[in-house]
Wavefront OBJ file of the C-alpha trace (Angstrom):
o trace
v 44.659 -29.486 -16.608
v 46.437 -29.801 -13.289
v 45.472 -32.542 -10.994
v 42.700 -31.565 -8.333
v 44.240 -34.039 -5.925
v 46.393 -32.308 -3.315
v 50.211 -33.618 -3.417
v 53.025 -32.451 -1.397
v 55.739 -30.394 -3.242
v 59.048 -31.943 -3.382
v 62.409 -31.297 -4.753
v 63.175 -32.574 -8.327
v 66.659 -34.285 -7.893
v 66.446 -37.280 -10.296
v 66.129 -37.026 -14.016
v 63.381 -39.083 -15.570
v 61.074 -39.052 -18.599
v 58.442 -37.256 -16.597
v 60.713 -35.084 -14.525
v 63.176 -32.576 -16.013
v 63.373 -30.265 -13.108
v 66.930 -31.134 -12.426
v 67.825 -29.694 -15.804
v 66.898 -26.315 -14.541
v 68.369 -26.748 -11.203
v 71.809 -27.846 -12.620
v 71.841 -25.065 -15.143
v 71.107 -22.432 -12.400
v 73.716 -23.874 -10.197
v 76.429 -23.862 -12.828
v 75.635 -20.488 -14.070
v 75.332 -19.008 -10.487
v 78.679 -20.501 -9.590
v 80.260 -18.937 -12.723
v 78.704 -15.463 -11.984
v 79.971 -15.626 -8.379
v 83.485 -16.547 -9.621
v 83.617 -13.481 -12.036
v 82.122 -11.395 -9.146
v 84.976 -12.399 -6.884
v 87.498 -11.534 -9.662
v 86.073 -8.068 -10.008
v 86.251 -7.574 -6.294
v 89.873 -8.711 -6.262
v 90.695 -6.144 -9.098
v 89.118 -3.422 -7.127
v 91.119 -3.722 -4.089
v 91.418 -1.570 -2.025
v 87.767 -1.189 -2.454
v 87.682 2.230 -0.571
v 89.661 3.759 -3.398
v 88.691 1.829 -6.532
v 85.145 0.948 -6.233
v 83.017 2.919 -8.702
v 79.250 3.323 -9.770
v 79.801 0.580 -12.207
v 80.991 -1.744 -9.548
v 78.138 -0.899 -7.090
v 75.666 -1.512 -9.962
v 77.231 -4.733 -10.654
v 77.065 -5.788 -7.017
v 73.454 -5.027 -6.857
v 72.814 -6.957 -10.065
v 74.546 -9.994 -8.612
v 72.599 -9.914 -5.336
v 69.264 -9.647 -7.237
v 70.544 -12.407 -9.659
v 71.089 -14.538 -6.616
v 67.633 -13.902 -5.505
v 66.197 -14.789 -8.847
v 67.800 -18.140 -9.012
v 66.318 -18.686 -5.531
v 62.819 -18.100 -7.025
v 63.673 -20.446 -10.016
v 64.642 -23.264 -7.361
v 61.274 -22.534 -5.685
v 59.487 -22.998 -9.023
v 61.233 -26.342 -9.701
v 60.349 -27.321 -6.120
v 56.574 -26.630 -6.802
v 56.683 -28.510 -10.077
v 58.484 -26.915 -13.102
v 59.876 -29.596 -15.036
v 56.835 -31.917 -14.517
v 53.707 -32.464 -16.206
v 50.963 -30.210 -14.795
v 48.600 -33.449 -14.606
v 50.988 -34.842 -12.030
v 51.106 -31.625 -9.997
v 48.417 -30.389 -7.651
v 46.438 -27.156 -8.714
v 48.000 -25.313 -5.676
v 51.358 -26.244 -6.557
v 50.844 -25.058 -10.237
v 49.889 -21.670 -8.973
v 52.657 -21.584 -6.517
v 55.103 -22.661 -9.451
v 53.697 -19.780 -11.620
v 53.976 -17.191 -8.881
v 57.626 -18.145 -8.419
v 58.110 -17.708 -12.165
v 56.459 -14.411 -12.034
v 58.725 -13.295 -9.321
v 61.773 -14.441 -11.213
v 60.921 -12.653 -14.256
v 60.580 -9.399 -12.522
v 63.804 -9.941 -10.847
v 65.414 -11.004 -14.153
v 64.514 -7.668 -15.689
v 65.887 -5.741 -12.993
v 69.153 -7.702 -12.794
v 69.864 -7.544 -16.575
v 69.041 -3.804 -16.692
v 71.521 -3.229 -13.970
v 74.253 -5.317 -15.714
v 73.833 -3.298 -19.041
v 73.866 -0.227 -16.794
v 77.187 -1.130 -15.355
v 78.768 -1.469 -18.690
v 77.467 1.982 -19.659
v 78.820 3.286 -16.372
v 82.147 1.805 -17.022
v 82.452 3.425 -20.444
v 81.528 6.616 -18.820
v 84.352 6.002 -16.177
v 86.922 5.229 -18.853
v 86.458 8.384 -21.157
v 87.020 12.193 -20.754
v 85.826 13.248 -24.097
v 82.920 15.418 -24.031
v 81.417 13.852 -27.010
v 81.875 10.175 -25.494
v 80.629 11.346 -22.150
v 77.512 12.593 -23.702
v 77.033 9.516 -25.576
v 77.670 7.343 -22.533
v 75.019 9.455 -20.456
v 72.597 8.708 -23.306
v 73.255 5.171 -23.108
v 72.815 5.137 -19.297
v 69.530 6.862 -19.591
v 68.061 4.499 -22.327
v 69.154 1.624 -20.379
v 67.408 2.882 -17.172
v 64.399 3.742 -19.027
v 64.423 0.189 -20.792
v 64.645 -1.375 -17.490
v 61.833 0.609 -16.004
v 59.375 0.170 -19.141
v 60.308 -3.629 -19.313
v 59.497 -4.211 -15.457
v 56.213 -2.485 -15.878
v 55.502 -4.394 -19.156
v 56.074 -7.724 -17.493
v 54.524 -6.962 -14.086
v 51.201 -5.325 -15.255
v 48.186 -7.271 -16.954
v 45.481 -5.075 -18.114
v 42.702 -7.684 -17.985
v 43.750 -9.679 -14.900
v 44.457 -9.085 -11.157
v 46.618 -12.236 -11.174
v 49.459 -11.726 -13.731
v 51.168 -14.888 -12.905
v 48.191 -16.988 -14.061
v 48.928 -18.171 -17.500
v 45.646 -20.007 -17.794
v 43.637 -16.690 -17.629
v 42.277 -15.654 -20.978
v 44.905 -13.614 -23.036
v 47.360 -13.519 -20.360
v 49.784 -15.799 -22.038
v 49.619 -13.880 -25.457
v 50.100 -10.699 -23.651
v 53.070 -11.926 -21.594
v 54.658 -13.225 -24.817
v 54.330 -10.050 -26.751
v 55.647 -8.038 -23.718
v 58.796 -10.329 -23.778
v 59.391 -10.139 -27.316
v 58.949 -6.204 -27.235
v 61.384 -6.038 -24.193
v 63.797 -8.535 -25.518
v 64.207 -6.796 -28.960
v 64.880 -3.597 -27.395
v 67.513 -5.175 -24.928
v 69.301 -6.631 -27.915
v 69.516 -3.237 -29.478
v 71.017 -1.877 -26.272
v 73.630 -4.666 -26.135
v 74.608 -3.843 -29.793
v 75.148 -0.195 -28.643
v 77.281 -1.217 -25.732
v 79.368 -3.502 -28.215
v 79.832 -0.847 -30.986
v 80.371 2.177 -28.846
v 83.792 1.073 -27.704
v 84.956 0.780 -31.315
v 84.360 4.588 -31.625
v 86.120 5.009 -28.130
v 89.339 3.493 -29.175
v 89.230 4.271 -32.977
v 91.284 7.603 -32.777
v 93.611 6.512 -29.837
v 97.474 6.305 -30.513
v 97.651 2.557 -29.691
v 98.595 -0.661 -31.561
v 95.743 -2.301 -33.603
v 96.086 -5.461 -31.420
v 95.408 -3.553 -28.226
v 92.362 -1.833 -29.842
v 91.083 -5.102 -30.877
v 91.655 -6.529 -27.294
v 89.536 -3.706 -25.855
v 86.668 -4.113 -28.406
v 86.630 -7.984 -27.773
v 86.349 -7.280 -23.979
v 83.038 -5.572 -24.561
v 82.078 -7.753 -27.450
v 81.471 -10.615 -24.787
v 78.068 -9.295 -24.606
v 77.296 -10.674 -28.143
v 76.400 -14.221 -26.896
v 73.811 -12.784 -24.662
v 71.867 -11.424 -27.539
v 71.950 -14.835 -29.035
v 70.696 -16.417 -25.757
v 67.855 -13.762 -25.784
v 66.696 -14.764 -29.142
v 66.759 -18.435 -28.246
v 64.630 -17.547 -25.110
v 62.141 -15.382 -26.963
v 61.588 -18.114 -29.573
v 60.958 -20.629 -26.616
v 58.506 -18.156 -25.051
v 56.519 -17.804 -28.189
v 56.399 -21.405 -28.593
v 55.099 -22.024 -25.186
v 52.702 -19.062 -24.626
v 51.338 -18.615 -28.118
v 51.670 -21.739 -30.135
v 50.818 -23.967 -27.180
v 48.621 -21.413 -25.289
v 50.360 -22.038 -22.041
v 49.064 -25.672 -21.894
v 50.972 -28.017 -19.451
v 52.656 -24.818 -18.163
v 54.895 -26.479 -15.701
v 56.395 -28.855 -18.108
v 56.761 -26.469 -21.178
v 58.147 -23.594 -18.952
v 61.159 -25.464 -18.451
v 62.966 -24.645 -21.675
v 62.450 -20.713 -21.375
v 63.471 -20.886 -17.744
v 66.790 -22.642 -18.641
v 67.536 -20.059 -21.331
v 66.668 -17.237 -18.700
v 69.151 -18.580 -16.279
v 71.775 -18.824 -18.923
v 71.134 -15.339 -20.171
v 70.776 -13.739 -16.821
v 74.152 -14.737 -15.328
v 76.068 -14.585 -18.485
v 74.966 -10.863 -18.889
v 76.133 -10.186 -15.337
v 79.543 -11.963 -16.165
v 79.848 -9.937 -19.441
v 79.633 -6.761 -17.378
v 82.730 -7.882 -15.518
v 84.837 -9.106 -18.506
v 85.908 -5.587 -19.720
v 87.073 -4.812 -16.265
v 89.674 -7.684 -16.263
v 93.393 -6.665 -16.473
v 93.877 -8.427 -19.773
v 91.342 -5.837 -21.345
v 91.833 -2.841 -19.086
v 95.621 -2.545 -19.244
v 95.249 -1.628 -23.011
v 93.501 1.520 -21.921
v 96.968 2.892 -20.610
v 97.219 5.475 -23.294
v 97.708 9.163 -23.188
v 94.051 9.603 -23.862
v 92.563 7.304 -21.221
v 95.546 6.958 -18.759
v 94.137 8.706 -15.726
v 90.856 6.751 -15.526
v 92.507 3.548 -16.342
v 94.812 3.996 -13.511
v 92.060 4.943 -11.123
v 90.233 1.778 -12.068
v 93.141 -0.545 -11.898
v 96.612 0.802 -11.042
v 98.273 -2.492 -11.283
v 96.779 -3.084 -14.785
v 97.958 0.299 -16.069
v 101.516 -0.224 -14.627
v 101.746 -3.497 -16.484
v 100.750 -1.850 -19.563
v 103.251 0.920 -19.339
v 106.215 -1.390 -18.383
v 108.330 -2.531 -21.189
v 107.129 0.237 -23.408
v 109.244 2.982 -24.904
v 107.251 5.948 -23.689
v 106.361 7.761 -20.593
v 102.864 9.087 -19.630
v 102.990 12.762 -20.742
v 101.231 14.217 -17.712
v 103.761 12.801 -15.334
v 106.605 14.236 -17.355
v 104.454 17.574 -17.533
v 104.174 17.591 -13.765
v 107.961 17.099 -13.217
v 108.585 19.760 -15.607
v 106.073 22.090 -13.767
v 107.581 21.175 -10.515
v 111.151 22.057 -11.736
v 109.868 25.295 -13.315
v 108.148 26.263 -9.959
v 111.325 25.609 -8.049
v 113.194 27.777 -10.455
v 110.704 30.519 -9.974
v 111.034 30.135 -6.217
v 114.820 30.628 -6.494
v 114.173 33.624 -8.449
v 115.715 32.218 -11.630
v 114.169 32.749 -15.213
v 114.590 31.017 -18.329
v 115.534 33.142 -21.279
v 115.936 31.924 -24.976
v 118.621 33.350 -27.208
v 117.125 35.246 -30.258
v 119.607 33.627 -32.694
v 118.458 32.066 -35.937
v 119.076 28.427 -35.175
v 118.060 24.905 -35.874
v 118.241 22.343 -33.140
v 116.886 18.873 -32.987
v 116.310 17.261 -29.635
v 115.851 13.518 -29.442
v 115.217 11.609 -26.304
v 116.009 7.776 -26.317
v 114.727 5.829 -23.416
v 116.429 2.442 -22.614
v 114.058 0.025 -21.271
v 116.715 -2.638 -20.126
v 117.167 -0.962 -16.708
v 113.562 -0.049 -16.218
v 112.055 -1.383 -13.185
v 108.822 0.471 -12.888
v 106.847 2.858 -14.967
v 105.370 6.366 -14.536
v 101.504 6.087 -14.726
v 99.608 8.436 -16.853
v 97.605 11.215 -15.437
v 95.470 13.099 -17.991
v 98.115 12.803 -20.790
v 95.843 13.652 -23.557
v 97.759 16.756 -24.437
v 99.491 17.043 -27.683
v 103.371 16.095 -27.600
v 105.147 19.190 -29.223
v 108.376 18.781 -31.124
v 110.116 21.939 -32.097
v 112.869 22.146 -34.804
v 115.124 25.284 -34.780
v 117.586 25.864 -37.574
v 121.077 26.965 -36.497
v 123.291 28.904 -38.841
v 126.820 29.040 -37.389
v 128.726 31.958 -38.828
v 132.121 33.469 -38.007
v 132.898 37.068 -38.314
v 136.155 37.920 -40.130
l 1 2 3 4 5 6 7 8 9 10 11 12 13 14 15 16 17 18 19 20 21 22 23 24 25 26 27 28 29 30 31 32 33 34 35 36 37 38 39 40 41 42 43 44 45 46 47 48 49 50 51 52 53 54 55 56 57 58 59 60 61 62 63 64 65 66 67 68 69 70 71 72 73 74 75 76 77 78 79 80 81 82 83 84 85 86 87 88 89 90 91 92 93 94 95 96 97 98 99 100 101 102 103 104 105 106 107 108 109 110 111 112 113 114 115 116 117 118 119 120 121 122 123 124 125 126 127 128 129 130 131 132 133 134 135 136 137 138 139 140 141 142 143 144 145 146 147 148 149 150 151 152 153 154 155 156 157 158 159 160 161 162 163 164 165 166 167 168 169 170 171 172 173 174 175 176 177 178 179 180 181 182 183 184 185 186 187 188 189 190 191 192 193 194 195 196 197 198 199 200 201 202 203 204 205 206 207 208 209 210 211 212 213 214 215 216 217 218 219 220 221 222 223 224 225 226 227 228 229 230 231 232 233 234 235 236 237 238 239 240 241 242 243 244 245 246 247 248 249 250 251 252 253 254 255 256 257 258 259 260 261 262 263 264 265 266 267 268 269 270 271 272 273 274 275 276 277 278 279 280 281 282 283 284 285 286 287 288 289 290 291 292 293 294 295 296 297 298 299 300 301 302 303 304 305 306 307 308 309 310 311 312 313 314 315 316 317 318 319 320 321 322 323 324 325 326 327 328 329 330 331 332 333 334 335 336 337 338 339 340 341 342 343 344 345 346 347 348 349 350 351 352 353 354 355 356 357 358 359 360 361 362 363 364 365 366 367 368 369 370 371 372 373 374 375 376 377
């Protein structure tokens, strides 16, 4: 039970056998710093922002802001006693710590849902196939529904008007069941976000190494699912097996896992946008959108290759054809039976730039015509 004596809340800044609060603070600070670092990288990639910022970026920005607010709530929870035994914390501070944890839980759900949504929106931004677009829309809807239902499940307690109070009968078990359900569905969504890019690149005409690089970029979400499982096990141990006894002390481990999961999930939403992974989308199928997301990455991918983006070639052909029409010219083909093989070789030694792809998902046609040369005698 919490001490009835009133004691002043203070920051935990020294680790001791009876005070593990600094573990939470250090974890939160490290993960928050890493998240902000990747956020800065994403913003640098998207420069100029007025041209390259998309819905996936806006969603990540909001998730990052909410993630910062969530960590502030965790700092407050540590300030009021998380990491210390409840017997050494006043009852008022225990309640304040539980309220801070409750607020951080709600912000956690929103931030994680937005980070998953950002990945779904990025996939939607990178594809033009109707089937893939339809699937990406479904994933976006499922993610939004998961976030909404998860927020309500964690926020509402049917038998209590004080949902943050884990000492209230049945509150702890109800919260644990809600977290396990929300976490299990969240893991399934992460697996979908990992597997879907496999089908996205499966039929593309690109090297296997490039396909694997793209898939690995999205597969960085997998550790988040592992952390989710560890957090759910810790929650089950605290709220069900220990019946929320000594809540300020036992809540430390789930809160640490929560900080790692939250900020890593936001980081994982940015990793596929990095040029190392995005440049591999510079193919005839996804060239347009990849160029819009990061033109520097698509230029780097095309430079040094022996192929041109077909839409640009097509555009130059159409421009030339239009000019011929303006001059009154017309292209006529001889009806002779002939066979001509045309081959274009491109020397990359003198190449200084590259032509970006703009919707080059059209089929490249090669025509072979047989020529019979005869002489009338």
